[in-house]
PQR file with spaces between the fields and no chain letter, atoms N, CA, C, O and H, PARSE charges and radii, in Angstrom:
ATOM       1  N    LEU     1       0.811   -1.202    0.000 -0.4000 1.5000
ATOM       2  CA   LEU     1       0.000    0.000    0.000 -0.0000 2.0000
ATOM       3  C    LEU     1       0.853    1.264    0.000  0.5500 1.7000
ATOM       4  O    LEU     1       0.505    2.260   -0.635 -0.5500 1.4000
ATOM       5  N    GLY     2       1.969    1.215    0.716 -0.4000 1.5000
ATOM       6  CA   GLY     2       2.836    2.389    0.797 -0.0000 2.0000
ATOM       7  C    GLY     2       3.394    2.781   -0.557  0.5500 1.7000
ATOM       8  O    GLY     2       3.472    3.965   -0.884 -0.5500 1.4000
ATOM       9  H    GLY     2       2.252    0.406    1.232  0.4000 1.0000
ATOM      10  N    GLN     3       3.786    1.784   -1.349 -0.4000 1.5000
ATOM      11  CA   GLN     3       4.335    2.074   -2.679 -0.0000 2.0000
ATOM      12  C    GLN     3       3.283    2.700   -3.586  0.5500 1.7000
ATOM      13  O    GLN     3       3.581    3.618   -4.351 -0.5500 1.4000
ATOM      14  H    GLN     3       3.723    0.822   -1.083  0.4000 1.0000
ATOM      15  N    GLU     4       2.061    2.204   -3.500 -0.4000 1.5000
ATOM      16  CA   GLU     4       0.984    2.761   -4.322 -0.0000 2.0000
ATOM      17  C    GLU     4       0.688    4.198   -3.921  0.5500 1.7000
ATOM      18  O    GLU     4       0.414    5.041   -4.775 -0.5500 1.4000
ATOM      19  H    GLU     4       1.819    1.459   -2.879  0.4000 1.0000
ATOM      20  N    ALA     5       0.742    4.477   -2.627 -0.4000 1.5000
ATOM      21  CA   ALA     5       0.467    5.837   -2.151 -0.0000 2.0000
ATOM      22  C    ALA     5       1.527    6.806   -2.659  0.5500 1.7000
ATOM      23  O    ALA     5       1.212    7.922   -3.072 -0.5500 1.4000
ATOM      24  H    ALA     5       0.964    3.793   -1.934  0.4000 1.0000
ATOM      25  N    VAL     6       2.782    6.375   -2.627 -0.4000 1.5000
ATOM      26  CA   VAL     6       3.863    7.239   -3.109 -0.0000 2.0000
ATOM      27  C    VAL     6       3.765    7.404   -4.616  0.5500 1.7000
ATOM      28  O    VAL     6       3.960    8.504   -5.135 -0.5500 1.4000
ATOM      29  H    VAL     6       3.038    5.469   -2.291  0.4000 1.0000
ATOM      30  N    ARG     7       3.468    6.333   -5.315 -0.4000 1.5000
ATOM      31  CA   ARG     7       3.375    6.380   -6.773 -0.0000 2.0000
ATOM      32  C    ARG     7       2.254    7.300   -7.232  0.5500 1.7000
ATOM      33  O    ARG     7       2.374    7.961   -8.264 -0.5500 1.4000
ATOM      34  H    ARG     7       3.310    5.440   -4.893  0.4000 1.0000
ATOM      35  N    ASP     8       1.181    7.346   -6.483 -0.4000 1.5000
ATOM      36  CA   ASP     8       0.017    8.147   -6.874 -0.0000 2.0000
ATOM      37  C    ASP     8       0.127    9.611   -6.467  0.5500 1.7000
ATOM      38  O    ASP     8      -0.771   10.395   -6.773 -0.5500 1.4000
ATOM      39  H    ASP     8       1.083    6.809   -5.645  0.4000 1.0000
ATOM      40  N    LEU     9       1.190    9.998   -5.794 -0.4000 1.5000
ATOM      41  CA   LEU     9       1.355   11.402   -5.415 -0.0000 2.0000
ATOM      42  C    LEU     9       1.533   12.263   -6.655  0.5500 1.7000
ATOM      43  O    LEU     9       2.142   11.821   -7.630 -0.5500 1.4000
ATOM      44  H    LEU     9       1.920    9.361   -5.546  0.4000 1.0000
ATOM      45  N    PRO    10       1.010   13.492   -6.634 -0.5600 1.5000
ATOM      46  CA   PRO    10       1.214   14.389   -7.776  0.2800 2.0000
ATOM      47  C    PRO    10       2.703   14.702   -7.940  0.5500 1.7000
ATOM      48  O    PRO    10       3.386   15.021   -6.967 -0.5500 1.4000
ATOM      49  N    GLY    11       3.190   14.613   -9.143 -0.4000 1.5000
ATOM      50  CA   GLY    11       4.594   14.929   -9.412 -0.0000 2.0000
ATOM      51  C    GLY    11       5.542   13.761   -9.220  0.5500 1.7000
ATOM      52  O    GLY    11       6.746   13.917   -9.418 -0.5500 1.4000
ATOM      53  H    GLY    11       2.635   14.354   -9.934  0.4000 1.0000
ATOM      54  N    ALA    12       5.034   12.591   -8.838 -0.4000 1.5000
ATOM      55  CA   ALA    12       5.915   11.441   -8.625 -0.0000 2.0000
ATOM      56  C    ALA    12       6.590   11.027   -9.929  0.5500 1.7000
ATOM      57  O    ALA    12       7.772   10.683   -9.935 -0.5500 1.4000
ATOM      58  H    ALA    12       4.055   12.464   -8.678  0.4000 1.0000
ATOM      59  N    GLY    13       5.850   11.060  -11.022 -0.4000 1.5000
ATOM      60  CA   GLY    13       6.432   10.708  -12.319 -0.0000 2.0000
ATOM      61  C    GLY    13       7.533   11.671  -12.721  0.5500 1.7000
ATOM      62  O    GLY    13       8.579   11.262  -13.225 -0.5500 1.4000
ATOM      63  H    GLY    13       4.890   11.340  -11.016  0.4000 1.0000
ATOM      64  N    GLN    14       7.286   12.959  -12.491 -0.4000 1.5000
ATOM      65  CA   GLN    14       8.295   13.968  -12.815 -0.0000 2.0000
ATOM      66  C    GLN    14       9.523   13.800  -11.921  0.5500 1.7000
ATOM      67  O    GLN    14      10.651   14.002  -12.371 -0.5500 1.4000
ATOM      68  H    GLN    14       6.436   13.290  -12.081  0.4000 1.0000
ATOM      69  N    ALA    15       9.310   13.436  -10.674 -0.4000 1.5000
ATOM      70  CA   ALA    15      10.437   13.220   -9.760 -0.0000 2.0000
ATOM      71  C    ALA    15      11.313   12.069  -10.246  0.5500 1.7000
ATOM      72  O    ALA    15      12.539   12.145  -10.172 -0.5500 1.4000
ATOM      73  H    ALA    15       8.394   13.271  -10.308  0.4000 1.0000
ATOM      74  N    TRP    16      10.680   10.998  -10.747 -0.4000 1.5000
ATOM      75  CA   TRP    16      11.459    9.873  -11.265 -0.0000 2.0000
ATOM      76  C    TRP    16      12.242   10.268  -12.512  0.5500 1.7000
ATOM      77  O    TRP    16      13.375    9.826  -12.704 -0.5500 1.4000
ATOM      78  H    TRP    16       9.683   10.937  -10.807  0.4000 1.0000
ATOM      79  N    VAL    17      11.642   11.095  -13.355 -0.4000 1.5000
ATOM      80  CA   VAL    17      12.336   11.560  -14.560 -0.0000 2.0000
ATOM      81  C    VAL    17      13.553   12.389  -14.171  0.5500 1.7000
ATOM      82  O    VAL    17      14.631   12.215  -14.739 -0.5500 1.4000
ATOM      83  H    VAL    17      10.722   11.454  -13.200  0.4000 1.0000
ATOM      84  N    ILE    18      13.388   13.288  -13.205 -0.4000 1.5000
ATOM      85  CA   ILE    18      14.509   14.123  -12.752 -0.0000 2.0000
ATOM      86  C    ILE    18      15.582   13.261  -12.099  0.5500 1.7000
ATOM      87  O    ILE    18      16.774   13.448  -12.346 -0.5500 1.4000
ATOM      88  H    ILE    18      12.512   13.429  -12.744  0.4000 1.0000
ATOM      89  N    PHE    19      15.154   12.311  -11.260 -0.4000 1.5000
ATOM      90  CA   PHE    19      16.114   11.417  -10.603 -0.0000 2.0000
ATOM      91  C    PHE    19      16.908   10.623  -11.636  0.5500 1.7000
ATOM      92  O    PHE    19      18.129   10.507  -11.526 -0.5500 1.4000
ATOM      93  H    PHE    19      14.187   12.158  -11.059  0.4000 1.0000
ATOM      94  N    THR    20      16.226   10.081  -12.632 -0.4000 1.5000
ATOM      95  CA   THR    20      16.898    9.296  -13.676 -0.0000 2.0000
ATOM      96  C    THR    20      17.861   10.164  -14.475  0.5500 1.7000
ATOM      97  O    THR    20      18.963    9.726  -14.804 -0.5500 1.4000
ATOM      98  H    THR    20      15.234   10.176  -12.721  0.4000 1.0000
ATOM      99  N    ALA    21      17.454   11.393  -14.790 -0.4000 1.5000
ATOM     100  CA   ALA    21      18.330   12.300  -15.543 -0.0000 2.0000
ATOM     101  C    ALA    21      19.589   12.630  -14.740  0.5500 1.7000
ATOM     102  O    ALA    21      20.690   12.657  -15.289 -0.5500 1.4000
ATOM     103  H    ALA    21      16.558   11.749  -14.523  0.4000 1.0000
ATOM     104  N    CYS    22      19.422   12.880  -13.440 -0.4000 1.5000
ATOM     105  CA   CYS    22      20.589   13.171  -12.585 -0.0000 2.0000
ATOM     106  C    CYS    22      21.521   11.970  -12.501  0.5500 1.7000
ATOM     107  O    CYS    22      22.741   12.118  -12.558 -0.5500 1.4000
ATOM     108  H    CYS    22      18.527   12.858  -12.994  0.4000 1.0000
ATOM     109  N    LEU    23      20.948   10.794  -12.367 -0.4000 1.5000
ATOM     110  CA   LEU    23      21.749    9.575  -12.283 -0.0000 2.0000
ATOM     111  C    LEU    23      22.544    9.353  -13.565  0.5500 1.7000
ATOM     112  O    LEU    23      23.732    9.036  -13.511 -0.5500 1.4000
ATOM     113  H    LEU    23      19.957   10.673  -12.321  0.4000 1.0000
ATOM     114  N    ILE    24      21.903    9.514  -14.705 -0.4000 1.5000
ATOM     115  CA   ILE    24      22.585    9.343  -15.990 -0.0000 2.0000
ATOM     116  C    ILE    24      23.672   10.395  -16.164  0.5500 1.7000
ATOM     117  O    ILE    24      24.754   10.092  -16.667 -0.5500 1.4000
ATOM     118  H    ILE    24      20.938    9.771  -14.749  0.4000 1.0000
ATOM     119  N    ASP    25      23.391   11.630  -15.752 -0.4000 1.5000
ATOM     120  CA   ASP    25      24.382   12.699  -15.856 -0.0000 2.0000
ATOM     121  C    ASP    25      25.608   12.391  -15.003  0.5500 1.7000
ATOM     122  O    ASP    25      26.739   12.606  -15.440 -0.5500 1.4000
ATOM     123  H    ASP    25      22.512   11.876  -15.344  0.4000 1.0000
ATOM     124  N    GLN    26      25.390   11.890  -13.793 -0.4000 1.5000
ATOM     125  CA   GLN    26      26.513   11.545  -12.920 -0.0000 2.0000
ATOM     126  C    GLN    26      27.324   10.385  -13.497  0.5500 1.7000
ATOM     127  O    GLN    26      28.553   10.391  -13.431 -0.5500 1.4000
ATOM     128  H    GLN    26      24.471   11.716  -13.438  0.4000 1.0000
ATOM     129  N    MET    27      26.643    9.399  -14.057 -0.4000 1.5000
ATOM     130  CA   MET    27      27.351    8.266  -14.660 -0.0000 2.0000
ATOM     131  C    MET    27      28.165    8.719  -15.867  0.5500 1.7000
ATOM     132  O    MET    27      29.295    8.271  -16.058 -0.5500 1.4000
ATOM     133  H    MET    27      25.645    9.394  -14.111  0.4000 1.0000
ATOM     134  N    ARG    28      27.595    9.604  -16.681 -0.4000 1.5000
ATOM     135  CA   ARG    28      28.304   10.112  -17.852 -0.0000 2.0000
ATOM     136  C    ARG    28      29.538   10.906  -17.424  0.5500 1.7000
ATOM     137  O    ARG    28      30.610   10.754  -18.010 -0.5500 1.4000
ATOM     138  H    ARG    28      26.676    9.968  -16.526  0.4000 1.0000
ATOM     139  N    ALA    29      29.388   11.747  -16.411 -0.4000 1.5000
ATOM     140  CA   ALA    29      30.520   12.539  -15.921 -0.0000 2.0000
ATOM     141  C    ALA    29      31.613   11.626  -15.375  0.5500 1.7000
ATOM     142  O    ALA    29      32.797   11.862  -15.614 -0.5500 1.4000
ATOM     143  H    ALA    29      28.518   11.871  -15.935  0.4000 1.0000
ATOM     144  N    GLY    30      31.223   10.591  -14.647 -0.4000 1.5000
ATOM     145  CA   GLY    30      32.204    9.641  -14.130 -0.0000 2.0000
ATOM     146  C    GLY    30      32.927    8.907  -15.239  0.5500 1.7000
ATOM     147  O    GLY    30      34.134    8.682  -15.155 -0.5500 1.4000
ATOM     148  H    GLY    30      30.261   10.399  -14.453  0.4000 1.0000
ATOM     149  N    PHE    31      32.195    8.530  -16.281 -0.4000 1.5000
ATOM     150  CA   PHE    31      32.813    7.837  -17.402 -0.0000 2.0000
ATOM     151  C    PHE    31      33.805    8.739  -18.116  0.5500 1.7000
ATOM     152  O    PHE    31      34.913    8.313  -18.443 -0.5500 1.4000
ATOM     153  H    PHE    31      31.214    8.713  -16.349  0.4000 1.0000
ATOM     154  N    GLU    32      33.407   10.001  -18.362 -0.4000 1.5000
ATOM     155  CA   GLU    32      34.304   10.929  -19.053 -0.0000 2.0000
ATOM     156  C    GLU    32      35.550   11.205  -18.222  0.5500 1.7000
ATOM     157  O    GLU    32      36.651   11.294  -18.766 -0.5500 1.4000
ATOM     158  H    GLU    32      32.507   10.347  -18.097  0.4000 1.0000
ATOM     159  N    GLU    33      35.385   11.342  -16.904 -0.4000 1.5000
ATOM     160  CA   GLU    33      36.538   11.567  -16.027 -0.0000 2.0000
ATOM     161  C    GLU    33      37.448   10.344  -16.020  0.5500 1.7000
ATOM     162  O    GLU    33      38.673   10.464  -16.043 -0.5500 1.4000
ATOM     163  H    GLU    33      34.490   11.270  -16.463  0.4000 1.0000
ATOM     164  N    SER    34      36.834    9.174  -15.987 -0.4000 1.5000
ATOM     165  CA   SER    34      37.606    7.934  -15.999 -0.0000 2.0000
ATOM     166  C    SER    34      38.392    7.802  -17.295  0.5500 1.7000
ATOM     167  O    SER    34      39.553    7.393  -17.283 -0.5500 1.4000
ATOM     168  H    SER    34      35.839    9.077  -15.968  0.4000 1.0000
ATOM     169  N    ARG    35      37.768    8.144  -18.400 -0.4000 1.5000
ATOM     170  CA   ARG    35      38.437    8.049  -19.695 -0.0000 2.0000
ATOM     171  C    ARG    35      39.588    9.042  -19.784  0.5500 1.7000
ATOM     172  O    ARG    35      40.652    8.708  -20.305 -0.5500 1.4000
ATOM     173  H    ARG    35      36.825    8.476  -18.410  0.4000 1.0000
ATOM     174  N    ALA    36      39.392   10.252  -19.284 -0.4000 1.5000
ATOM     175  CA   ALA    36      40.447   11.273  -19.310 -0.0000 2.0000
ATOM     176  C    ALA    36      41.600   10.876  -18.397  0.5500 1.7000
ATOM     177  O    ALA    36      42.765   11.049  -18.757 -0.5500 1.4000
ATOM     178  H    ALA    36      38.528   10.524  -18.860  0.4000 1.0000
ATOM     179  N    SER    37      41.283   10.344  -17.217 -0.4000 1.5000
ATOM     180  CA   SER    37      42.356    9.966  -16.296 -0.0000 2.0000
ATOM     181  C    SER    37      43.103    8.743  -16.814  0.5500 1.7000
ATOM     182  O    SER    37      44.296    8.602  -16.545 -0.5500 1.4000
ATOM     183  H    SER    37      40.338   10.203  -16.925  0.4000 1.0000
ATOM     184  N    TYR    38      42.429    7.848  -17.555 -0.4000 1.5000
ATOM     185  CA   TYR    38      43.122    6.696  -18.131 -0.0000 2.0000
ATOM     186  C    TYR    38      44.165    7.169  -19.133  0.5500 1.7000
ATOM     187  O    TYR    38      45.272    6.634  -19.182 -0.5500 1.4000
ATOM     188  H    TYR    38      41.460    7.963  -17.773  0.4000 1.0000
ATOM     189  N    HIS    39      43.810    8.177  -19.935 -0.4000 1.5000
ATOM     190  CA   HIS    39      44.763    8.713  -20.907 -0.0000 2.0000
ATOM     191  C    HIS    39      45.976    9.298  -20.185  0.5500 1.7000
ATOM     192  O    HIS    39      47.113    9.057  -20.592 -0.5500 1.4000
ATOM     193  H    HIS    39      42.911    8.612  -19.895  0.4000 1.0000
ATOM     194  N    LEU    40      45.746   10.056  -19.127 -0.4000 1.5000
ATOM     195  CA   LEU    40      46.852   10.624  -18.354 -0.0000 2.0000
ATOM     196  C    LEU    40      47.646    9.520  -17.674  0.5500 1.7000
ATOM     197  O    LEU    40      48.874    9.573  -17.612 -0.5500 1.4000
ATOM     198  H    LEU    40      44.823   10.251  -18.796  0.4000 1.0000
ATOM     199  N    PHE    41      46.931    8.509  -17.162 -0.4000 1.5000
ATOM     200  CA   PHE    41      47.594    7.407  -16.479 -0.0000 2.0000
ATOM     201  C    PHE    41      48.505    6.656  -17.447  0.5500 1.7000
ATOM     202  O    PHE    41      49.621    6.287  -17.081 -0.5500 1.4000
ATOM     203  H    PHE    41      45.933    8.466  -17.213  0.4000 1.0000
ATOM     204  N    SER    42      48.046    6.427  -18.675 -0.4000 1.5000
ATOM     205  CA   SER    42      48.865    5.688  -19.627 -0.0000 2.0000
ATOM     206  C    SER    42      50.104    6.493  -20.011  0.5500 1.7000
ATOM     207  O    SER    42      51.178    5.919  -20.195 -0.5500 1.4000
ATOM     208  H    SER    42      47.139    6.727  -18.973  0.4000 1.0000
ATOM     209  N    LYS    43      49.970    7.817  -20.135 -0.4000 1.5000
ATOM     210  CA   LYS    43      51.143    8.648  -20.430 -0.0000 2.0000
ATOM     211  C    LYS    43      52.121    8.600  -19.265  0.5500 1.7000
ATOM     212  O    LYS    43      53.330    8.490  -19.469 -0.5500 1.4000
ATOM     213  H    LYS    43      49.098    8.283  -19.985  0.4000 1.0000
ATOM     214  N    ARG    44      51.598    8.681  -18.040 -0.4000 1.5000
ATOM     215  CA   ARG    44      52.452    8.633  -16.859 -0.0000 2.0000
ATOM     216  C    ARG    44      53.169    7.289  -16.785  0.5500 1.7000
ATOM     217  O    ARG    44      54.355    7.227  -16.463 -0.5500 1.4000
ATOM     218  H    ARG    44      50.616    8.770  -17.875  0.4000 1.0000
ATOM     219  N    GLU    45      52.446    6.219  -17.083 -0.4000 1.5000
ATOM     220  CA   GLU    45      53.057    4.893  -17.068 -0.0000 2.0000
ATOM     221  C    GLU    45      54.163    4.791  -18.113  0.5500 1.7000
ATOM     222  O    GLU    45      55.194    4.163  -17.870 -0.5500 1.4000
ATOM     223  H    GLU    45      51.482    6.269  -17.345  0.4000 1.0000
ATOM     224  N    GLU    46      53.953    5.402  -19.267 -0.4000 1.5000
ATOM     225  CA   GLU    46      54.972    5.385  -20.319 -0.0000 2.0000
ATOM     226  C    GLU    46      56.236    6.102  -19.846  0.5500 1.7000
ATOM     227  O    GLU    46      57.346    5.612  -20.054 -0.5500 1.4000
ATOM     228  H    GLU    46      53.116    5.913  -19.465  0.4000 1.0000
ATOM     229  N    VAL    47      56.067    7.257  -19.214 -0.4000 1.5000
ATOM     230  CA   VAL    47      57.216    8.015  -18.706 -0.0000 2.0000
ATOM     231  C    VAL    47      57.923    7.227  -17.611  0.5500 1.7000
ATOM     232  O    VAL    47      59.151    7.142  -17.599 -0.5500 1.4000
ATOM     233  H    VAL    47      55.165    7.655  -19.045  0.4000 1.0000
ATOM     234  N    LEU    48      57.153    6.653  -16.694 -0.4000 1.5000
ATOM     235  CA   LEU    48      57.763    5.870  -15.615 -0.0000 2.0000
ATOM     236  C    LEU    48      58.470    4.631  -16.159  0.5500 1.7000
ATOM     237  O    LEU    48      59.511    4.228  -15.640 -0.5500 1.4000
ATOM     238  H    LEU    48      56.156    6.722  -16.704  0.4000 1.0000
ATOM     239  N    GLY    49      57.911    4.034  -17.195 -0.4000 1.5000
ATOM     240  CA   GLY    49      58.552    2.872  -17.800 -0.0000 2.0000
ATOM     241  C    GLY    49      59.899    3.226  -18.405  0.5500 1.7000
ATOM     242  O    GLY    49      60.871    2.490  -18.238 -0.5500 1.4000
ATOM     243  H    GLY    49      57.066    4.361  -17.618  0.4000 1.0000
ATOM     244  N    CYS    50      59.961    4.356  -19.112 -0.4000 1.5000
ATOM     245  CA   CYS    50      61.233    4.797  -19.698 -0.0000 2.0000
ATOM     246  C    CYS    50      62.243    5.128  -18.611  0.5500 1.7000
ATOM     247  O    CYS    50      63.423    4.799  -18.732 -0.5500 1.4000
ATOM     248  H    CYS    50      59.171    4.954  -19.248  0.4000 1.0000
ATOM     249  N    ALA    51      61.781    5.778  -17.550 -0.4000 1.5000
ATOM     250  CA   ALA    51      62.683    6.124  -16.448 -0.0000 2.0000
ATOM     251  C    ALA    51      63.209    4.865  -15.767  0.5500 1.7000
ATOM     252  O    ALA    51      64.377    4.807  -15.383 -0.5500 1.4000
ATOM     253  H    ALA    51      60.822    6.045  -17.452  0.4000 1.0000
ATOM     254  N    THR    52      62.360    3.869  -15.618 -0.4000 1.5000
ATOM     255  CA   THR    52      62.779    2.614  -14.993 -0.0000 2.0000
ATOM     256  C    THR    52      63.827    1.909  -15.842  0.5500 1.7000
ATOM     257  O    THR    52      64.818    1.403  -15.316 -0.5500 1.4000
ATOM     258  H    THR    52      61.411    3.916  -15.930  0.4000 1.0000
ATOM     259  N    LYS    53      63.611    1.875  -17.152 -0.4000 1.5000
ATOM     260  CA   LYS    53      64.602    1.254  -18.039 -0.0000 2.0000
ATOM     261  C    LYS    53      65.941    1.973  -17.941  0.5500 1.7000
ATOM     262  O    LYS    53      66.995    1.340  -17.874 -0.5500 1.4000
ATOM     263  H    LYS    53      62.806    2.287  -17.579  0.4000 1.0000
ATOM     264  N    HIS    54      65.888    3.299  -17.932 -0.4000 1.5000
ATOM     265  CA   HIS    54      67.118    4.087  -17.833 -0.0000 2.0000
ATOM     266  C    HIS    54      67.818    3.817  -16.507  0.5500 1.7000
ATOM     267  O    HIS    54      69.038    3.665  -16.462 -0.5500 1.4000
ATOM     268  H    HIS    54      65.032    3.813  -17.985  0.4000 1.0000
ATOM     269  N    LEU    55      67.041    3.757  -15.431 -0.4000 1.5000
ATOM     270  CA   LEU    55      67.613    3.497  -14.111 -0.0000 2.0000
ATOM     271  C    LEU    55      68.230    2.104  -14.054  0.5500 1.7000
ATOM     272  O    LEU    55      69.313    1.929  -13.495 -0.5500 1.4000
ATOM     273  H    LEU    55      66.050    3.881  -15.468  0.4000 1.0000
ATOM     274  N    CYS    56      67.556    1.121  -14.623 -0.4000 1.5000
ATOM     275  CA   CYS    56      68.094   -0.245  -14.622 -0.0000 2.0000
ATOM     276  C    CYS    56      69.404   -0.313  -15.394  0.5500 1.7000
ATOM     277  O    CYS    56      70.344   -0.985  -14.968 -0.5500 1.4000
ATOM     278  H    CYS    56      66.676    1.264  -15.077  0.4000 1.0000
ATOM     279  N    LYS    57      69.470    0.381  -16.528 -0.4000 1.5000
ATOM     280  CA   LYS    57      70.711    0.383  -17.305 -0.0000 2.0000
ATOM     281  C    LYS    57      71.843    1.018  -16.514  0.5500 1.7000
ATOM     282  O    LYS    57      72.961    0.502  -16.515 -0.5500 1.4000
ATOM     283  H    LYS    57      68.707    0.926  -16.874  0.4000 1.0000
ATOM     284  N    SER    58      71.568    2.142  -15.833 -0.4000 1.5000
ATOM     285  CA   SER    58      72.631    2.803  -15.083 -0.0000 2.0000
ATOM     286  C    SER    58      73.038    1.978  -13.869  0.5500 1.7000
ATOM     287  O    SER    58      74.209    1.996  -13.488 -0.5500 1.4000
ATOM     288  H    SER    58      70.659    2.561  -15.832  0.4000 1.0000
ATOM     289  N    VAL    59      72.107    1.256  -13.250 -0.4000 1.5000
ATOM     290  CA   VAL    59      72.463    0.387  -12.121 -0.0000 2.0000
ATOM     291  C    VAL    59      73.321   -0.766  -12.622  0.5500 1.7000
ATOM     292  O    VAL    59      74.303   -1.134  -11.977 -0.5500 1.4000
ATOM     293  H    VAL    59      71.156    1.242  -13.560  0.4000 1.0000
ATOM     294  N    GLN    60      72.959   -1.337  -13.760 -0.4000 1.5000
ATOM     295  CA   GLN    60      73.752   -2.428  -14.318 -0.0000 2.0000
ATOM     296  C    GLN    60      75.152   -1.947  -14.669  0.5500 1.7000
ATOM     297  O    GLN    60      76.128   -2.657  -14.425 -0.5500 1.4000
ATOM     298  H    GLN    60      72.161   -1.039  -14.284  0.4000 1.0000
ATOM     299  N    LEU    61      75.265   -0.751  -15.237 -0.4000 1.5000
ATOM     300  CA   LEU    61      76.585   -0.206  -15.552 -0.0000 2.0000
ATOM     301  C    LEU    61      77.392    0.022  -14.284  0.5500 1.7000
ATOM     302  O    LEU    61      78.594   -0.241  -14.260 -0.5500 1.4000
ATOM     303  H    LEU    61      74.473   -0.174  -15.435  0.4000 1.0000
ATOM     304  N    SER    62      76.748    0.506  -13.233 -0.4000 1.5000
ATOM     305  CA   SER    62      77.442    0.722  -11.964 -0.0000 2.0000
ATOM     306  C    SER    62      77.929   -0.601  -11.387  0.5500 1.7000
ATOM     307  O    SER    62      79.039   -0.678  -10.861 -0.5500 1.4000
ATOM     308  H    SER    62      75.771    0.720  -13.253  0.4000 1.0000
ATOM     309  N    GLU    63      77.107   -1.638  -11.482 -0.4000 1.5000
ATOM     310  CA   GLU    63      77.517   -2.950  -10.982 -0.0000 2.0000
ATOM     311  C    GLU    63      78.696   -3.489  -11.786  0.5500 1.7000
ATOM     312  O    GLU    63      79.623   -4.069  -11.220 -0.5500 1.4000
ATOM     313  H    GLU    63      76.205   -1.575  -11.910  0.4000 1.0000
ATOM     314  N    ILE    64      78.663   -3.301  -13.095 -0.4000 1.5000
ATOM     315  CA   ILE    64      79.766   -3.766  -13.944 -0.0000 2.0000
ATOM     316  C    ILE    64      81.045   -3.020  -13.588  0.5500 1.7000
ATOM     317  O    ILE    64      82.111   -3.628  -13.488 -0.5500 1.4000
ATOM     318  H    ILE    64      77.911   -2.830  -13.555  0.4000 1.0000
ATOM     319  N    GLU    65      80.946   -1.705  -13.397 -0.4000 1.5000
ATOM     320  CA   GLU    65      82.124   -0.917  -13.022 -0.0000 2.0000
ATOM     321  C    GLU    65      82.650   -1.351  -11.661  0.5500 1.7000
ATOM     322  O    GLU    65      83.862   -1.433  -11.459 -0.5500 1.4000
ATOM     323  H    GLU    65      80.080   -1.211  -13.479  0.4000 1.0000
ATOM     324  N    LEU    66      81.746   -1.630  -10.727 -0.4000 1.5000
ATOM     325  CA   LEU    66      82.148   -2.069   -9.391 -0.0000 2.0000
ATOM     326  C    LEU    66      82.847   -3.423   -9.460  0.5500 1.7000
ATOM     327  O    LEU    66      83.873   -3.625   -8.810 -0.5500 1.4000
ATOM     328  H    LEU    66      80.762   -1.565  -10.891  0.4000 1.0000
ATOM     329  N    LEU    67      82.305   -4.340  -10.233 -0.4000 1.5000
ATOM     330  CA   LEU    67      82.934   -5.653  -10.380 -0.0000 2.0000
ATOM     331  C    LEU    67      84.285   -5.540  -11.084  0.5500 1.7000
ATOM     332  O    LEU    67      85.238   -6.226  -10.716 -0.5500 1.4000
ATOM     333  H    LEU    67      81.472   -4.176  -10.761  0.4000 1.0000
ATOM     334  N    SER    68      84.366   -4.682  -12.088 -0.4000 1.5000
ATOM     335  CA   SER    68      85.631   -4.499  -12.806 -0.0000 2.0000
ATOM     336  C    SER    68      86.702   -3.944  -11.886  0.5500 1.7000
ATOM     337  O    SER    68      87.849   -4.392  -11.918 -0.5500 1.4000
ATOM     338  H    SER    68      83.592   -4.125  -12.387  0.4000 1.0000
ATOM     339  N    SER    69      86.331   -2.972  -11.068 -0.4000 1.5000
ATOM     340  CA   SER    69      87.322   -2.390  -10.157 -0.0000 2.0000
ATOM     341  C    SER    69      87.701   -3.384   -9.067  0.5500 1.7000
ATOM     342  O    SER    69      88.845   -3.388   -8.613 -0.5500 1.4000
ATOM     343  H    SER    69      85.399   -2.608  -11.043  0.4000 1.0000
ATOM     344  N    ALA    70      86.764   -4.224   -8.639 -0.4000 1.5000
ATOM     345  CA   ALA    70      87.075   -5.229   -7.620 -0.0000 2.0000
ATOM     346  C    ALA    70      88.013   -6.286   -8.191  0.5500 1.7000
ATOM     347  O    ALA    70      88.915   -6.750   -7.494 -0.5500 1.4000
ATOM     348  H    ALA    70      85.834   -4.220   -9.008  0.4000 1.0000
ATOM     349  N    LEU    71      87.815   -6.668   -9.437 -0.4000 1.5000
ATOM     350  CA   LEU    71      88.681   -7.659  -10.062 -0.0000 2.0000
ATOM     351  C    LEU    71      90.065   -7.080  -10.348  0.5500 1.7000
ATOM     352  O    LEU    71      91.065   -7.797  -10.300 -0.5500 1.4000
ATOM     353  H    LEU    71      87.082   -6.291  -10.003  0.4000 1.0000
ATOM     354  N    ALA    72      90.117   -5.796  -10.642 -0.4000 1.5000
ATOM     355  CA   ALA    72      91.398   -5.149  -10.938 -0.0000 2.0000
ATOM     356  C    ALA    72      92.260   -5.051   -9.678  0.5500 1.7000
ATOM     357  O    ALA    72      93.487   -5.088   -9.767 -0.5500 1.4000
ATOM     358  H    ALA    72      89.304   -5.214  -10.680  0.4000 1.0000
ATOM     359  N    ASN    73      91.644   -4.928   -8.530 -0.4000 1.5000
ATOM     360  CA   ASN    73      92.396   -4.808   -7.268 -0.0000 2.0000
ATOM     361  C    ASN    73      92.740   -6.162   -6.801  0.5500 1.7000
ATOM     362  O    ASN    73      93.374   -6.312   -5.757 -0.5500 1.4000
ATOM     363  H    ASN    73      90.647   -4.898   -8.458  0.4000 1.0000
């Protein structure tokens, strides 16, 4: 009975339309933000990946130099 009483209130249909529109708008905004942040995230990951490769190469070179100097002594 409670659901029927609420459904029969004046403006209930309009309230559902407004609620649905707000919900869809929020979902759309979240999707667009998610898509934009994914693009930024992928660029950041690319930069971090290049930096990691560079760091690994310099660490390997340092280890080689350290081993070479240890063998020379």
